[in-house]
C-alpha positions as CSV (number, residue, x, y, z in Angstrom):
1,X,14.8,23.4,-24.9
2,X,15.0,24.7,-21.4
3,X,16.3,22.3,-18.8
4,X,13.7,20.2,-17.2
5,X,13.1,21.1,-13.6
6,X,14.0,18.4,-11.3
7,X,13.6,18.0,-7.5
8,X,14.6,21.2,-5.8
9,X,14.8,20.0,-2.1
10,X,16.8,17.2,-0.3
11,X,14.9,14.1,1.0
12,X,17.0,14.4,4.2
13,X,16.2,18.1,4.8
14,X,12.5,18.3,4.1
15,X,10.8,15.0,3.6
16,X,7.3,16.6,3.2
17,X,8.2,19.0,0.5
18,X,10.6,16.5,-1.3
19,X,7.8,13.8,-1.2
20,X,5.3,16.3,-2.8
21,X,7.7,17.3,-5.6
22,X,8.3,13.7,-6.5
23,X,4.7,12.9,-6.6
24,X,3.9,16.0,-8.9
25,X,7.1,16.3,-10.9
26,X,7.2,12.5,-11.8
27,X,3.6,12.8,-12.9
28,X,2.4,10.2,-10.7
29,X,-0.5,12.3,-9.5
30,X,-1.9,15.7,-9.4
31,X,-4.1,17.8,-7.1
32,X,-7.8,18.1,-8.2
33,X,-10.4,20.8,-7.6
34,X,-11.9,18.8,-4.7
35,X,-10.1,19.3,-1.4
36,X,-8.2,16.2,-0.3
37,X,-8.9,14.3,-3.6
38,X,-6.4,13.7,-6.1
39,X,-5.9,12.7,-9.9
40,X,-4.2,9.3,-10.5
41,X,-2.1,9.9,-13.7
42,X,-1.3,7.1,-15.9
43,X,2.0,6.3,-14.1
44,X,0.3,5.8,-10.7
45,X,-2.8,4.0,-12.3
46,X,-0.3,1.8,-14.1
47,X,1.5,0.7,-10.8
48,X,-2.0,0.2,-9.2
49,X,-3.1,-2.0,-12.1
50,X,0.0,-4.3,-11.9
51,X,-0.6,-4.6,-8.1
52,X,-4.3,-5.3,-8.7
53,X,-3.7,-7.9,-11.4
54,X,-1.3,-9.8,-9.1
55,X,-3.2,-9.4,-5.9
56,X,-6.4,-10.5,-7.6
57,X,-4.8,-13.7,-9.1
58,X,-3.8,-14.7,-5.5
59,X,-7.3,-14.1,-4.3
60,X,-8.7,-16.2,-7.1
61,X,-6.5,-19.2,-6.0
62,X,-8.3,-19.1,-2.7
63,X,-11.7,-19.2,-4.5
64,X,-12.6,-15.6,-3.8
65,X,-14.9,-14.0,-6.4
66,X,-15.2,-10.4,-7.4
67,X,-18.4,-8.4,-7.1
68,X,-19.6,-4.8,-7.1
69,X,-22.0,-3.3,-4.8
70,X,-23.6,0.4,-4.9
71,X,-21.6,3.5,-4.0
72,X,-24.5,4.7,-1.9
73,X,-25.4,3.2,1.3
74,X,-28.9,3.8,3.2
75,X,-28.3,5.5,6.6
76,X,-30.5,2.8,8.3
77,X,-27.8,0.2,7.1
78,X,-24.9,2.1,8.7
79,X,-26.7,2.3,12.1
80,X,-27.4,-1.4,12.4
81,X,-23.8,-2.1,13.9
82,X,-23.3,0.4,16.8
83,X,-19.5,0.3,17.0
84,X,-19.3,0.5,13.3
85,X,-21.4,3.6,12.7
86,X,-19.7,5.4,15.8
87,X,-16.2,4.7,14.3
88,X,-17.2,5.9,10.8
89,X,-19.7,8.8,11.4
90,X,-17.2,11.6,11.5
91,X,-15.9,10.6,8.1
92,X,-19.1,10.0,6.3
93,X,-20.2,12.3,3.4
94,X,-24.0,12.3,2.9
95,X,-26.2,12.7,-0.2
96,X,-29.3,14.5,0.9
97,X,-30.9,15.9,-2.1
98,X,-31.2,15.0,-5.9
99,X,-32.1,18.1,-8.1
100,X,-34.6,20.1,-6.0
101,X,-36.0,17.1,-4.2
102,X,-34.7,16.2,-0.7
103,X,-34.3,12.5,-0.1
104,X,-36.6,10.7,2.5
105,X,-33.5,9.0,3.9
106,X,-29.8,10.2,3.7
107,X,-27.5,8.1,1.5
108,X,-23.9,7.6,2.7
109,X,-21.0,7.7,0.0
110,X,-19.3,4.5,0.6
111,X,-16.8,4.9,3.4
112,X,-16.5,1.0,3.4
113,X,-19.0,-1.6,2.3
114,X,-19.9,-3.9,5.2
115,X,-23.4,-2.7,5.7
116,X,-24.6,-2.6,2.1
117,X,-23.1,-5.9,1.3
118,X,-24.4,-7.7,4.5
119,X,-27.9,-6.8,3.8
120,X,-27.7,-8.9,0.7
121,X,-25.7,-11.6,2.4
122,X,-28.6,-12.0,4.9
123,X,-30.8,-12.8,1.9
124,X,-28.5,-15.2,0.1
125,X,-27.3,-17.4,2.9
126,X,-29.7,-19.9,4.2
127,X,-27.9,-23.1,4.5
128,X,-24.4,-24.5,5.4
129,X,-24.3,-25.3,1.6
130,X,-24.2,-21.7,0.8
131,X,-20.9,-21.4,2.8
132,X,-18.2,-20.3,2.7
133,X,-19.2,-17.1,0.7
134,X,-15.9,-15.3,-0.3
135,X,-16.5,-12.1,-2.2
136,X,-14.2,-9.1,-3.0
137,X,-14.7,-5.7,-4.5
138,X,-12.1,-3.4,-6.2
139,X,-13.5,0.0,-5.8
140,X,-13.1,3.5,-4.3
141,X,-14.2,4.8,-0.9
142,X,-14.6,8.2,0.5
143,X,-13.6,9.3,4.1
144,X,-13.8,13.0,4.8
145,X,-12.4,13.4,8.3
146,X,-8.9,15.0,8.4
147,X,-7.2,18.4,7.9
148,X,-3.9,17.7,6.1
149,X,-4.4,15.4,3.1
150,X,-1.0,14.0,1.6
151,X,-1.2,12.3,-1.9
152,X,-1.5,8.6,-1.4
153,X,-0.6,8.5,2.1
154,X,-3.8,10.2,3.4
155,X,-6.5,11.1,0.8
156,X,-10.2,11.5,1.2
157,X,-10.9,9.3,-1.7
158,X,-8.6,6.3,-2.4
159,X,-8.7,3.0,-4.1
160,X,-8.6,-0.4,-2.6
161,X,-9.9,-4.0,-2.4
162,X,-12.3,-4.9,0.3
163,X,-12.7,-8.6,0.9
164,X,-16.0,-9.7,2.8
165,X,-16.2,-13.3,3.6
166,X,-18.6,-15.5,5.5
167,X,-17.8,-18.9,7.1
168,X,-19.9,-21.5,9.1
169,X,-17.3,-21.9,11.7
170,X,-14.8,-19.7,13.7
171,X,-12.0,-22.0,12.8
172,X,-12.5,-21.6,9.1
173,X,-12.7,-17.7,9.6
174,X,-9.6,-17.8,11.6
175,X,-7.8,-19.8,9.0
176,X,-8.3,-17.1,6.3
177,X,-6.4,-14.5,8.4
178,X,-3.0,-16.1,7.6
179,X,-3.9,-16.7,3.9
180,X,-4.8,-13.2,3.2
181,X,-2.1,-11.6,5.4
182,X,0.4,-13.8,3.6
183,X,-0.8,-12.5,0.2
184,X,-0.5,-8.9,1.4
185,X,3.0,-9.7,2.8
186,X,4.1,-11.2,-0.3
187,X,2.8,-8.2,-2.5
188,X,4.4,-5.6,-0.1
189,X,7.7,-7.5,-0.1
190,X,8.2,-9.1,-3.5
191,X,6.7,-6.4,-5.6
192,X,6.8,-3.0,-3.6
193,X,10.1,-4.0,-1.9
194,X,8.6,-2.9,1.4
195,X,9.3,-4.7,4.6
196,X,6.6,-4.4,7.4
197,X,5.7,-5.5,10.8
198,X,2.8,-7.9,10.9
199,X,0.8,-7.9,14.1
200,X,-2.5,-7.5,16.0
201,X,-4.0,-4.1,16.7
202,X,-4.9,-3.0,20.3
203,X,-8.6,-2.8,21.2
204,X,-8.5,0.9,20.9
205,X,-6.8,0.8,17.5
206,X,-8.9,-2.0,15.9
207,X,-11.5,-1.6,13.1
208,X,-14.8,-0.3,14.2
209,X,-17.1,-3.4,14.7
210,X,-14.4,-6.0,14.5
211,X,-13.5,-8.5,17.2
212,X,-9.8,-8.2,16.3
213,X,-7.7,-6.5,13.7
214,X,-4.3,-7.3,12.1
215,X,-2.1,-5.1,10.0
216,X,1.1,-4.7,8.2
217,X,2.9,-1.6,9.5
218,X,5.6,0.4,7.6
219,X,8.3,2.7,8.7
220,X,8.7,5.9,6.7
221,X,12.2,7.7,6.4
222,X,11.2,10.3,8.8
223,X,10.8,7.5,11.6
224,X,7.1,7.6,11.7
225,X,4.9,4.4,11.3
226,X,2.1,4.1,8.8
227,X,-0.5,1.5,8.5
228,X,-0.5,-0.8,5.3
229,X,-2.8,-3.6,4.5
230,X,-5.1,-5.0,7.1
231,X,-7.3,-7.9,8.2
232,X,-10.3,-7.8,10.5
233,X,-11.9,-10.7,12.3
234,X,-15.5,-9.7,12.7
235,X,-16.7,-12.7,14.7
236,X,-20.4,-12.8,14.7
237,X,-20.9,-9.0,15.3
238,X,-22.1,-8.2,11.9
239,X,-24.0,-11.5,11.5
240,X,-26.1,-10.7,14.5
241,X,-26.7,-7.1,13.4
242,X,-27.7,-8.1,9.9
243,X,-29.3,-11.4,10.7
244,X,-26.9,-13.5,8.6
245,X,-27.7,-17.0,9.8
246,X,-27.7,-20.5,8.2
247,X,-29.1,-24.0,9.1
248,X,-26.1,-26.1,10.0
249,X,-25.8,-29.8,9.1
250,X,-27.8,-30.7,12.2
251,X,-30.7,-28.4,11.1
252,X,-29.8,-25.8,13.8
253,X,-29.9,-22.1,13.1
254,X,-26.5,-20.5,13.6
255,X,-25.0,-17.0,13.1
256,X,-22.1,-17.0,10.5
257,X,-18.6,-15.9,11.1
258,X,-17.2,-13.2,9.1
259,X,-14.0,-11.4,8.0
260,X,-12.9,-8.2,6.2
261,X,-9.6,-7.3,4.5
262,X,-8.0,-4.6,2.3
263,X,-5.0,-3.1,0.7
264,X,-5.0,0.5,-0.4
265,X,-3.3,2.9,-2.9
266,X,-1.6,4.2,0.2
267,X,1.1,1.5,-0.6
268,X,2.1,3.7,-3.6
269,X,2.9,6.5,-1.3
270,X,4.9,4.4,1.1
271,X,6.9,3.0,-1.9
272,X,7.6,6.5,-3.2
273,X,8.7,7.8,0.2
274,X,11.0,4.8,0.9
275,X,12.7,4.2,-2.3
276,X,12.9,7.6,-4.1
277,X,15.8,10.0,-4.0
278,X,16.9,13.6,-4.7
279,X,16.7,12.9,-8.4
280,X,13.1,11.8,-8.3
281,X,11.1,8.7,-8.4
282,X,12.7,5.2,-8.0
283,X,10.3,2.3,-8.9
284,X,10.9,-1.4,-7.9
285,X,11.0,-3.2,-11.3
286,X,8.0,-5.6,-10.6
287,X,5.7,-2.6,-10.4
288,X,7.2,-0.4,-13.0
289,X,4.8,0.1,-15.9
290,X,8.0,0.7,-18.0
291,X,11.0,-1.2,-16.8
292,X,13.4,-0.3,-19.5
293,X,13.6,2.8,-21.8
294,X,15.9,2.9,-24.7
295,X,17.1,6.3,-25.5
296,X,18.9,6.5,-29.0
297,X,21.4,9.2,-29.6
298,X,21.8,10.5,-33.2
299,X,21.9,13.5,-35.5
300,X,20.4,13.8,-39.0
301,X,23.1,12.0,-40.6
302,X,23.0,8.8,-38.5
303,X,19.3,8.9,-37.3
304,X,18.1,6.2,-39.6
305,X,20.9,3.8,-38.8
306,X,20.7,4.3,-35.0
307,X,16.9,3.9,-34.9
308,X,17.0,0.7,-36.9
309,X,19.3,-0.9,-34.2
310,X,17.2,0.6,-31.5
311,X,14.0,-0.7,-32.7
312,X,15.5,-4.1,-33.3
313,X,16.7,-4.1,-29.7
314,X,13.2,-3.0,-28.5
315,X,11.6,-6.0,-30.3
316,X,14.2,-8.3,-28.8
317,X,13.5,-7.2,-25.2
318,X,10.0,-8.8,-25.3
319,X,10.3,-10.4,-21.9
320,X,10.2,-7.0,-20.1
321,X,8.0,-3.7,-20.3
322,X,10.1,-1.6,-22.5
323,X,9.7,1.5,-24.6
324,X,11.8,3.2,-27.2
325,X,12.0,7.0,-26.8
326,X,12.6,8.2,-30.4
327,X,11.3,11.7,-29.9
328,X,13.5,14.0,-31.9
329,X,12.2,17.2,-30.3
330,X,14.1,16.6,-26.9
331,X,17.7,16.2,-26.5
332,X,19.1,12.9,-25.1
333,X,20.2,14.7,-21.8
334,X,16.6,16.1,-21.4
335,X,15.3,12.4,-21.8
336,X,17.8,11.1,-19.3
337,X,16.6,13.7,-16.8
338,X,13.0,12.9,-17.4
339,X,13.3,9.2,-17.1
340,X,15.4,9.4,-14.0
341,X,12.6,11.7,-12.5
342,X,9.9,9.1,-13.5
343,X,11.9,6.3,-12.0
344,X,12.3,3.9,-14.8
345,X,14.5,1.1,-13.5
346,X,16.9,0.6,-16.5
347,X,18.0,3.1,-19.2
348,X,19.6,1.9,-22.4
349,X,21.8,4.5,-24.2
350,X,22.8,3.8,-27.9
351,X,24.5,6.0,-30.4
352,X,26.7,5.6,-33.5
353,X,29.8,4.8,-31.3
354,X,28.0,2.1,-29.4
355,X,26.8,0.5,-32.6
356,X,30.2,0.5,-34.1
357,X,31.5,-1.3,-30.9
358,X,28.4,-3.6,-30.8
359,X,27.4,-2.6,-27.5
360,X,25.0,-0.4,-25.5
361,X,25.3,1.6,-22.3
362,X,23.1,0.3,-19.5
363,X,22.2,2.7,-16.6
364,X,20.4,1.6,-13.3
365,X,18.2,3.9,-11.8
366,X,18.8,3.2,-8.2
367,X,22.7,3.3,-8.2
368,X,23.3,5.4,-11.3
369,X,25.7,2.7,-12.2
370,X,26.7,2.8,-16.0
371,X,28.2,-0.1,-17.8
372,X,28.7,-1.3,-21.4
373,X,27.1,-4.4,-22.5
374,X,27.4,-6.3,-25.7
375,X,24.3,-5.9,-27.8
376,X,24.0,-9.8,-28.1
377,X,23.8,-10.0,-24.1
378,X,21.5,-7.2,-23.5
379,X,18.4,-9.3,-22.9
380,X,20.0,-11.5,-20.1
381,X,22.0,-8.7,-18.6
382,X,18.9,-6.5,-18.3
383,X,17.0,-9.4,-16.7
384,X,19.7,-9.7,-14.2
385,X,19.8,-6.0,-13.4
386,X,16.1,-5.9,-12.9
387,X,16.3,-8.8,-10.4
388,X,19.2,-7.4,-8.7
389,X,17.6,-3.9,-8.3
390,X,14.4,-5.5,-6.9
391,X,16.3,-7.4,-4.3
392,X,18.6,-4.4,-3.5
393,X,15.7,-2.0,-2.7
394,X,14.1,-4.6,-0.4
395,X,17.5,-5.2,1.4
396,X,18.0,-1.5,1.8
397,X,14.6,-0.9,3.0
398,X,14.9,-4.0,5.3
399,X,18.2,-2.6,6.8
400,X,16.5,0.7,7.4
401,X,13.7,-0.8,9.2
402,X,15.9,-3.1,11.4
403,X,18.4,-0.2,12.3
404,X,15.4,1.9,13.5
405,X,13.9,-0.7,15.8
406,X,14.7,-0.7,19.5
407,X,13.8,-2.8,22.3
408,X,13.6,-1.2,25.8
409,X,12.8,-2.5,29.4
410,X,12.0,0.7,31.2
411,X,9.8,3.6,30.7
412,X,12.7,6.0,31.2
413,X,14.6,4.2,28.5
414,X,11.4,4.2,26.3
415,X,11.1,8.1,26.5
416,X,14.7,8.7,26.1
417,X,14.8,6.5,23.0
418,X,11.7,8.2,21.5
419,X,13.4,11.7,22.2
420,X,16.8,10.8,20.7
421,X,15.9,8.4,18.0
422,X,13.1,7.9,15.4
423,X,11.4,4.6,14.7
424,X,9.8,1.7,16.3
425,X,10.1,1.0,20.0
426,X,9.3,-2.4,21.2
427,X,8.3,-2.7,24.8
428,X,6.2,-4.9,27.3
429,X,2.5,-4.0,27.9
430,X,0.0,-5.2,30.2
431,X,-2.8,-4.6,27.6
432,X,-4.6,-2.2,29.7
433,X,-5.8,0.6,27.6
434,X,-5.2,3.2,30.4
435,X,-1.4,2.5,30.0
436,X,-1.9,2.8,26.3
437,X,-3.6,6.1,26.6
438,X,-1.1,7.4,29.2
439,X,2.0,6.5,27.0
440,X,0.4,8.2,24.0
441,X,-0.5,11.4,26.0
442,X,2.9,11.7,27.6
443,X,5.1,10.8,24.6
444,X,2.9,11.0,21.4
445,X,3.7,7.4,20.6
446,X,0.9,4.9,20.0
447,X,0.7,1.2,19.7
448,X,0.9,0.3,15.9
449,X,0.5,-3.4,16.6
450,X,1.6,-6.4,18.6
451,X,3.9,-8.7,16.7
452,X,2.4,-12.1,15.7
453,X,5.8,-13.7,15.6
454,X,8.6,-13.4,18.3
455,X,6.3,-12.1,20.8
456,X,7.8,-13.7,23.9
457,X,7.0,-11.9,26.9
458,X,9.5,-11.6,29.8
459,X,9.1,-8.9,32.4
460,X,6.5,-6.2,33.4
461,X,4.6,-3.5,31.7
462,X,6.9,-0.5,30.9
463,X,4.2,1.9,32.2
464,X,2.4,0.4,35.3
465,X,4.8,-2.4,36.4
466,X,2.2,-4.9,36.4
467,X,3.0,-8.3,34.7
468,X,3.2,-7.8,30.9
469,X,0.8,-10.0,28.7
470,X,2.7,-9.0,25.3
471,X,5.3,-7.0,23.5
472,X,4.0,-4.0,21.5
473,X,5.4,-1.9,18.8
474,X,5.1,1.8,19.7
475,X,5.7,4.6,17.3
476,X,4.7,8.1,16.4
477,X,2.6,7.6,13.3
478,X,0.6,9.3,10.5
């Protein structure tokens, strides 16, 4: 059997090529015949299913219900909210013909679902008794506008949740922000082991049609920022455009208050880029479809005895997602390489000598640390290793983020930091979009968001020198 080809470039030397190789060779995804669209192979979709299951459970605790709306959206709906259609028009793919018949009205392939959903909301909501309405979709969307697609990080079609909620009062709508961002922060940190910067978007960077947008921003190994989950306070903009009104308790007609929020499969790409290494994928245990793989080592003489013990061990490890790799057409060494490449957190090796010694060899993917463990203690020791690995990955990612965040006081210091270092530069900002534009034009760095916590402003805007109103996170970004 020829040696399995692993990763041929180093992460530190060519991040883009390394990332692509990890995605393809680990069999997370593959390119498709449609430009910018990819195939989610079982490994990637399995990770997404775990995330979806746990996120959805948290949504349901809040009383959010799942629905499904059509993929196709009439053009007249997209045009109802001016900022919204302007923001998405370059990205919309249109259906104009069926068979040989041209449609009377173009249909947009869903770039997002506000307009198709809110047409129905306007029919369903009549009274304060109909509120709050808290619906969510798990679906796919298509956005066509960009030149350099990157699997997961920037693809034309991706998977996500999109929550669309309606409230009777602004206060109720605002309360939801911290609930949803709290869920997203918990999932990114506790499951994906990804720290992030939670903050408010600038007016220029907010969602088209929203009053305010909030995001969790991640930092990738090349020092560029990338947006993660987001939450949009839509105020009454869409309610006015789609006539979503209700009679309040006093019998007065009011426009409703709305929010939208989402987490996408981009998080899988961030996870890969952040945790993986030159040997391939590294998966946080909580999202790994297979957490433990057992690799038996045998020949024809001892095959039966080794497999008997290995199968018994597999059945005893019922508290983890475990598989026994008993394929006899691959060598143990080939299997070791394969499971390293695919990022399985724990590998258990067991052969005749191990059985005789009543032990197994436990190997951890992130550190490559090997140790012998008594068979009677494998269950408890594996659980400890998985928990420790999950914490270790988050700690390492957190240290990377904190060591690549810089606070500056002057524009000269700002430019110097961006030139010499990579990462997030925190600086005072007057909240004037002219300064925001100039900084981006001159340095290539944009405002990713403005921290919701620890945003104490002391001093002046780094660009214009006027009194600052906020601290902003600046970075070069995807």
